[in-house]
C-alpha positions in Angstrom: 0.0 0.3 -0.2 3.0 2.5 0.6 4.0 2.6 -3.0 0.5 3.8 -4.3 0.4 7.6 -2.9 4.2 7.8 -4.7 2.9 6.5 -8.1 0.3 9.1 -7.8 2.1 11.6 -6.8 4.6 10.8 -9.6 1.8 10.7 -12.0 0.6 13.9 -11.3 3.6 15.4 -13.7 2.8 12.6 -16.8 2.5 16.1 -18.5 5.4 18.0 -17.9 7.7 14.1 -18.2 5.6 13.9 -21.5 7.0 16.8 -22.3 11.0 15.9 -21.9 10.5 13.2 -25.2 7.5 14.2 -27.3 7.5 18.0 -26.7 4.6 19.8 -28.2 7.2 21.2 -30.2 9.7 21.0 -33.0 12.4 19.3 -31.4 16.0 18.2 -33.6 18.2 15.7 -32.5 21.7 15.2 -33.0 22.9 11.8 -33.2 26.5 10.2 -31.1 28.7 10.9 -34.1 27.9 15.3 -33.2 28.5 15.3 -30.1 28.3 18.7 -28.3 31.8 19.9 -25.9 31.2 21.4 -23.4 32.8 23.4 -21.1 33.5 21.1 -17.9 35.8 19.0 -20.5 33.3 16.5 -21.0 30.7 15.9 -24.5 26.9 15.5 -24.4 25.6 13.1 -27.2 23.3 11.9 -28.4 21.4 15.6 -27.5 18.4 17.0 -28.4 17.2 20.8 -28.5 13.4 21.7 -28.5 12.1 24.4 -29.8 9.5 27.0 -31.0 8.9 29.4 -34.3 6.5 31.9 -35.3 6.4 34.0 -38.4 8.1 33.4 -41.9 11.9 32.5 -42.4 12.5 35.1 -45.7 13.9 34.1 -48.9 17.4 34.9 -47.9 16.9 34.1 -44.3 18.0 37.5 -42.6 14.8 37.7 -40.9 15.6 35.5 -37.9 15.4 36.1 -34.3 16.3 34.5 -31.5 14.5 35.1 -28.3 16.2 33.7 -24.6 14.3 32.7 -22.0 15.2 33.3 -18.1 15.4 30.3 -15.7 12.2 28.8 -15.2 11.1 29.9 -18.7 11.2 27.7 -22.0 10.3 27.3 -25.6 6.4 28.5 -25.3 7.2 32.8 -25.4 4.1 33.2 -27.5 2.0 30.5 -27.8 -0.4 28.4 -24.9 1.8 26.6 -22.8 1.0 22.1 -23.4 1.3 21.6 -19.4 -0.1 25.2 -17.7 -2.8 26.0 -20.8 -1.7 29.5 -20.1 -0.6 32.3 -22.6 3.0 32.2 -23.8 5.5 34.0 -21.1 6.4 36.5 -23.4 3.1 37.7 -25.3 3.6 41.2 -24.4 6.2 41.3 -26.7 6.1 38.9 -29.2 3.4 38.5 -32.0 1.9 40.0 -34.8 2.0 44.0 -34.4 3.8 43.3 -31.4 7.4 45.1 -30.7 8.9 41.5 -32.1 6.1 41.8 -34.6 5.7 37.6 -36.5 4.4 39.1 -39.3 7.8 40.8 -40.5 10.0 38.6 -38.3 10.9 34.7 -37.9 11.4 34.5 -34.2 13.1 31.5 -32.3 12.7 30.0 -29.2 14.7 27.4 -27.5 14.3 25.2 -24.9 18.0 25.8 -23.6 20.4 22.3 -22.2 19.0 20.9 -19.5 16.1 22.2 -20.0 13.0 20.1 -18.8 10.5 21.1 -21.7 12.0 18.5 -24.7 15.8 19.6 -24.6 18.2 17.5 -23.5 18.5 17.8 -19.3 18.5 15.7 -16.3 15.5 14.4 -16.9 16.0 12.9 -20.1 17.0 9.3 -20.5 20.5 8.4 -20.0 21.8 6.1 -23.3 24.2 4.4 -20.8 21.3 3.3 -18.6 17.8 2.2 -18.4 16.9 5.3 -16.7 17.4 8.9 -16.7 20.4 10.9 -16.4 19.6 12.4 -12.6 22.6 13.8 -10.9 24.7 12.4 -13.5 23.9 14.7 -16.1 27.1 16.6 -16.8 27.4 20.2 -15.2 26.8 22.9 -18.1 27.1 26.4 -18.5 25.6 29.4 -20.3 28.0 28.7 -22.8 27.2 25.5 -23.5 23.5 26.2 -24.0 24.5 29.1 -26.6 27.0 26.4 -28.2 23.6 24.4 -28.3 21.4 26.8 -30.0 24.3 27.6 -32.6 23.6 24.3 -33.3 20.6 24.5 -33.9 21.2 27.5 -36.1 23.1 25.6 -38.4 20.4 23.3 -38.4 18.0 25.6 -39.6 20.4 27.1 -42.1 20.8 30.4 -40.7 24.0 32.1 -41.1 23.5 35.4 -39.2 20.5 36.1 -36.5 18.8 39.6 -37.2 19.1 39.5 -33.4 19.4 38.2 -30.7 16.9 38.9 -27.5 16.8 38.3 -23.8 16.3 39.1 -20.1 17.8 37.7 -17.5 19.3 34.6 -17.8 18.3 34.9 -21.1 20.4 38.5 -20.7 23.8 36.4 -20.4 22.8 33.9 -23.1 22.5 37.2 -25.7 25.6 38.4 -24.0 27.6 35.2 -24.6 25.8 35.1 -28.2 27.5 38.4 -29.1 30.8 37.9 -27.1 31.1 34.4 -28.7 30.0 34.8 -32.3 30.4 38.0 -33.6 30.0 37.3 -37.2 26.3 35.8 -36.3 25.1 38.6 -34.6 24.0 41.6 -36.3 21.7 43.1 -33.4 21.4 42.2 -29.5 19.4 43.0 -26.8 20.3 42.2 -23.4 17.7 42.9 -20.9 18.2 43.3 -17.4 21.0 41.1 -16.9 24.7 41.2 -16.3 27.9 39.9 -17.4 28.4 37.7 -14.5 26.7 36.1 -11.5 26.8 38.6 -8.2 27.9 36.8 -5.3 24.3 38.2 -3.9 22.3 36.4 -6.9 24.7 33.1 -6.4 23.8 33.1 -2.6 20.3 33.5 -3.5 20.5 30.4 -5.7 22.1 28.6 -2.9 19.5 28.8 -0.9 16.7 27.3 -3.2 19.2 24.6 -4.4 20.3 23.7 -0.9 15.7 23.5 0.0 15.3 21.3 -3.1 18.4 18.5 -1.9 17.1 18.8 1.9 13.7 17.8 0.5 13.4 13.4 1.7 11.6 12.7 -1.9 15.2 14.6 -4.0 16.7 10.7 -3.2 20.0 12.7 -4.1 18.6 13.5 -7.4 17.5 10.3 -8.4 13.7 10.5 -7.0 12.8 10.1 -10.8 13.9 6.3 -10.1 12.0 5.8 -7.2 8.6 7.2 -7.9 8.9 10.4 -6.0 8.7 14.5 -6.6 10.5 17.1 -4.2 7.7 19.2 -4.6 8.2 20.9 -1.1 11.4 21.5 -1.5 11.3 22.7 -5.0 8.2 24.8 -3.8 9.7 26.5 -1.4 12.7 27.3 -3.8 10.3 29.5 -6.1 9.0 31.0 -3.2 12.2 32.3 -1.9 13.4 33.0 -6.1 10.3 34.7 -6.4 10.8 37.0 -4.1 13.8 38.5 -5.6 11.6 39.0 -9.1 9.7 42.0 -7.5 10.4 45.0 -5.9 9.3 46.5 -2.4 6.8 48.8 -3.8 5.7 46.1 -6.3 4.7 43.6 -2.9 3.1 46.5 -1.2 1.4 47.8 -3.8 -0.5 44.4 -5.1 -0.3 43.1 -1.1 0.0 45.3 1.7 -0.6 43.6 5.0 -4.2 42.5 3.8 -5.2 39.4 5.2 -6.6 36.3 2.8 -9.8 35.2 3.5 -10.0 36.5 6.7 -11.0 39.6 9.5 -8.2 39.1 11.9 -5.1 37.2 12.2 -5.4 33.3 13.1 -2.4 33.3 15.6 -1.1 30.7 13.7 1.2 29.6 11.1 -1.6 29.0 8.0 -1.4 32.0 5.2 -2.6 35.1 7.1 -1.8 37.0 4.7 -2.1 37.7 1.0 1.4 37.4 0.1 2.1 34.3 2.2 -1.1 33.4 -0.1 0.4 34.2 -3.2 4.1 32.8 -2.8 2.4 29.5 -1.8 0.2 29.0 -4.8 3.5 30.2 -6.8 5.6 27.1 -5.4 3.0 24.6 -5.9 2.0 26.0 -9.0 5.9 25.8 -10.1 6.3 22.2 -9.4 3.5 21.3 -11.8 5.8 22.4 -14.8 9.3 21.9 -13.6 11.9 20.2 -12.8 14.0 20.1 -9.7 17.2 18.6 -10.9 16.9 21.1 -14.0 16.5 24.3 -11.0 19.8 23.2 -10.1 21.5 22.6 -12.9 20.6 25.3 -14.5 20.8 27.9 -11.7 24.0 26.7 -11.4 25.2 27.6 -15.3 23.9 31.1 -14.3 26.1 31.0 -11.1 29.4 29.6 -13.3 28.6 33.3 -16.1 31.5 35.7 -16.1 31.7 36.6 -19.7 35.4 38.3 -18.7 36.7 35.3 -16.5 38.4 34.2 -20.4 39.8 37.6 -21.2 42.1 38.2 -18.6 39.1 40.0 -16.0 38.9 42.5 -18.4 35.1 43.0 -19.8 36.0 44.7 -22.9 38.1 42.0 -24.4 35.5 39.6 -24.6 34.0 42.6 -27.3 36.9 43.4 -29.4 35.8 43.6 -32.9 32.3 43.4 -32.4 30.3 45.2 -35.6 27.0 44.1 -33.6 24.3 47.2 -32.7 23.5 46.7 -29.2 20.6 48.0 -26.4 21.0 47.5 -23.3 17.7 47.9 -20.9 18.0 47.7 -17.3 15.1 48.8 -14.6 15.2 51.6 -11.7 14.1 49.1 -9.0 15.6 46.1 -10.4 17.9 44.7 -7.4 18.7 41.9 -8.7 20.5 42.7 -11.6 20.3 46.3 -10.8 21.1 49.1 -13.5 25.1 49.6 -12.7 25.4 46.1 -13.7 24.0 46.6 -17.3 26.2 50.6 -17.5 29.7 48.2 -17.0 28.6 46.4 -19.8 27.7 49.4 -21.6 31.4 50.7 -21.0 33.1 47.9 -22.1 31.5 48.3 -25.4 32.2 51.8 -24.9 35.9 50.8 -24.8 36.2 48.8 -28.4 34.0 51.4 -29.9 31.2 49.4 -30.1 27.1 50.6 -31.6 25.4 50.5 -28.1 23.0 52.7 -26.6 21.8 51.9 -23.1 17.7 52.7 -22.0 17.3 52.3 -18.2 13.5 52.6 -17.6 11.7 54.1 -14.4 9.5 52.0 -12.7 8.3 50.2 -9.6 7.6 46.4 -10.8 11.2 44.9 -10.0 13.6 42.6 -12.0 10.2 41.0 -13.7 9.3 44.4 -15.4 10.8 43.3 -18.9 7.9 40.6 -18.8 5.0 42.7 -17.7 3.3 45.9 -19.5 5.8 48.4 -19.6 5.0 51.1 -22.6 8.5 52.1 -23.0 10.6 48.6 -22.7 8.1 48.4 -25.7 9.3 51.6 -27.5 12.3 50.6 -26.9 12.6 47.2 -29.0 10.4 48.1 -31.3 12.7 51.4 -32.5 15.9 49.3 -32.1 14.9 46.2 -34.4 13.2 48.2 -36.7 16.3 50.7 -37.5 18.1 46.5 -37.5 16.2 45.9 -39.6 15.8 48.7 -42.2 20.0 48.8 -41.6 20.0 45.5 -43.0 17.7 46.1 -45.9 14.5 44.7 -44.4 11.4 46.2 -45.3 7.7 45.4 -45.5 6.3 42.1 -44.2 8.9 38.8 -44.0 10.4 41.0 -47.0 13.3 39.4 -48.4 16.2 41.2 -49.7 19.2 43.0 -47.7 
């Protein structure tokens, strides 16, 4: 009888588990004889990259825009999510007539390497065993994620991207693309990000990882084999992280000290306050669509990100010789990736005479402002992207020609 609750709990994630091997999106499988070189010194083979596309690729393949997702995102940027049934995570930005206009651009969004929505990650089948990788999956980096994306662009026959865009971890990928593949990135829009992860952000991630690993159902990372799920630990990790995505002003405006469905405090540890109920909901709903081991691996990849590390600690050297057009965007109330970190990147780009513009947007919505309704953000992205398209000779809906 003890096995029944385990099986029932495990089956609650059947949709997520199905997406790992049979995603509701396009997928490219790279065979064992085409290994991916990893920064840790090893290789990954075979491997798969799941992705979604929107719009039409023009005749000379010059209108392709790559969207890079943040930590808990995936490839479903502008369509209904197959697990949650909710709209894509950036429908404010991507779609017909929107700043990233799919009537004009061919938009690609991949699930990152290490993810859990079809791209190879710790919950993918391990070709050397009868189970999944689990903790045997190699530790990956932002560089590995981008290297896998570049292989996908090769497969699609796209030699140069009109633009790479991303916020938060997506911004890190955008910077990595611009630094490592200078000739393949015509323009770049890194939003609310940094050239390296700060010690504070590493600390927040460590709290989240420890919450996951302290859950007895984590089973040293082999919960799939045990038909268990570290639901509580992953939910707590999500709750802690979600606080960092907001600002004090945003939390106060939305919740204040309002009570949740009651007229007085209970003098107990139930969710007396609306903000407590909100965080608990965020944690519980997250577990249904995300894999715990993927959370560990992807947060670690962010921690390891340091664009200057391979250039004697000089960030400007990472962009030497670049011809990419840059537009960096930050938000005044973002304390997770504060404006000074974007300014550091701008200064490095100025040092190598790069074509760079910078916009700091006044908002009290915190780090998550890039995902929300921010008209100045929309105008900035639309204007910059249209200018890049005009510079490259792209006019009209899905026009060819340069």
